[in-house]
N, C-alpha and C positions, 0 to 999 in steps of 0.2 A: 757190560764187559765186551770188548771188541772181539770179533771172530778171529781165530788163529788161522793163518794161511801158510802154505808151504810153496816156495818157488821151485818148480820142477821143470827144468828146461825153459821153454817159453811160456809155460802155463803157471798161473798162480791158483793153487787149489785150496779149498777149505780143508782143514785137518780132518774133518769128518769124512771127506772123500777118499782119503788114503786107505781106509779099511776096505773099500770096495773097488779100488783101482785095478783095471785090467792090466796085468803085468806084460802082456805081449805088445802093448801100445807104447812102451817106453824103452829106453836104452838099458844095457846091462848095468851100468853105474847107477842109473836112476832106480832100477829094480833093487839093488843092494841098499840104497837109501830108504826106499819104501819098506823093504823087509825089516830093516832096523826100526823104523818108526812103528810099524805094526807090532813088532815084538815089544817095544817100549810101552805102547798103549795097552797091550795085553797084560802088562804087569810082570814081564820076565825079569828075574832078579840077577841072572848071570848071563853074560854075553861073551861069545868067543870072537875075538878080533885078531887081526894080523898086524904085527909090528911093521914098521916102514922098511926095515932092513938096512937102514943107513949105516949101521956099524957091523953088518954081517948079513947072514941069510935071514929073510923074514921068518918070523915064528908066530904060531897061533898061541894066544894067551887068553886066559879068562879074566874078565873084569866084572865086578859087581855093580849093580845099579847105584849103590851108595858111593862107590869109588867114582863113578861117572858124575854123579851129582856134586861130589866134593870138588872134582876137577873143574866142572863148569862154574861153580861158585868162586873158586880161586882165580879162574880166568877172568870172570866178570869184575872181580875186585882189582 
């Protein structure tokens, strides 16, 4: 099975490196991505995300792991 990597800025990191990544060495946006990946790998079941605000003020909503997985499957199809 091939190693899973994440492209983070100019660096391509093995997924296993995300868990121990020094957050001060990356941008604010990259920190948000890393935090999400760490939560996902830790088995978090409910995530708080912010809507885009395209039709009004951005809002924080809760999305389950199952909803995210279903969305990813639908996108891939």
